[in-house]
Every structure is written in C-alpha cells, then in structure tokens.
C-alpha positions, -999 to +999 in steps of 0.1 A: +378+665-093+391+691-069+425+708-073+441+689-044+433+655-059+443+666-094+476+679-081+482+646-062+476+626-095+500+649-114+527+645-087+522+607-087+526+605-124+556+627-123+575+608-096+567+574-109+586+582-142+618+587-121+632+552-129+617+549-164+635+555-196+625+591-194+657+610-204+644+643-188+655+631-154+692+637-145+709+622-115+735+639-094+767+618-096+773+596-066+806+614-059+788+647-055+762+630-031+792+617-011+808+652-010+775+667+002+774+641+030+743+621+019+761+592+001+734+566+006+707+589-009+706+602-045+693+633-061+674+635-094+662+666-112+638+672-140+642+706-156+609+706-176+589+704-144+615+721-121+613+691-098+640+679-074+639+645-057+659+630-029+659+592-033+661+570-002+666+534-014+656+504+005+685+489+025+693+452+029+673+450+061+642+464+044+642+499+059+649+531+040+676+554+053+667+590+049+698+611+054+695+643+074+719+662+052+699+652+021+667+664+036+683+697+045+697+700+010+662+694-005+647+720+018+674+746+010+670+742-028+633+746-024+637+777-003+662+792-027+640+783-057+670+771-076+698+746-077+734+757-071+738+761-109+708+784-111+683+759-126+649+766-111+633+744-085+595+746-080+587+713-063+607+688-042+600+653-029+616+626-009+612+593-027+613+558-012+627+534-038+635+497-039+671+486-033+678+484-071+664+519-076+640+506-103+607+513-086+592+541-065+575+528-034+562+561-021+569+598-018+563+629+003+572+665+004+599+676+029+572+695+048+551+664+053+582+645+064+591+671+090+556+671+103+556+632+106+590+633+123+575+656+149+609+666+162+623+631+163+661+633+160+680+613+134+703+584+145+740+585+139+752+562+111+785+553+094+778+578+066+759+605+085+727+610+105+696+591+094+660+585+101+651+549+094+618+545+076+600+511+079+593+490+048+557+500+051+568+536+044+560+548+079+577+563+109+550+549+131+513+542+123+512+571+097+516+557+062+533+576+034+516+581+001+515+545-010+521+537-047+515+503-064+538+479-045+532+447-065 
C-alpha cells in the first residue's frame, strides 16, 4: 500500500470517529461559532491527533451550507499551526454531516475545497456567506470523498 492510500485510510478512520462516543473530540460551543460568524457550522478538535474539523451539517432541503467565515477560520488555524489558545493544529478538514450530526457523509481538506470552488463566490445568507453543497457532496460533477452512506 502506498503512502497516499495509507494516509487516506488513516484520515477516514479519524474523521469517522467524530460523532462516536470518543471523548477525545471537543466541540466549540455554539455561542463561539455564532460570535465567529459561522453559526450554522460547528468546529471540533482532537488534541491527540492535532486535528481541527469544520462541520457543515445537512440542511432541511438536503444541501450542506459551508460558511465562508468557517472555511477561512480553518485555513487560518492551519496556517498558524495552532488554535487561538495555542493548542497545535497539524491537519484540518471540512466535514459534511447529516442533519442530526450523528454521521459523517464525506470530508475534504480546505485546499481541495478551494480547488473545487475554482473561484466561485459564496452566496449571501441570513447568517453569513455560504457555498451550498449538493446532497451528493459535490459542487458540480466532482464528488467529495464519499464515505458509507447507508
């Protein structure tokens, strides 16, 4: 197995524990997400793996709303290499989750998302600027990393 495939499997296993009973994941309080201007998205951090995730949950219409401010926050923490409290950040992901936030549908790095967006501007919404991601996990015909969706 090559390094890239092995790394993808490790990332998959890591991100899919996000909504499990794993106590190593801590979630940013919703009030802080609101103050940071990405209220409909949530942030989770796992200190042991130095992993930060922005969670875009599925909305009632089926699409996922990815907040621009949330994506920028994720990119800034990755560039800084640490959270605002100094805890290290080594890897970051945007995670698409179901509406109840109990299951991961798919995930990507911010770099992969920016590449897929290809300069497409976000749309204005009631709680900020968003990109709407289709239930299939795509912006167009380019699928995200698909996880088990049963």
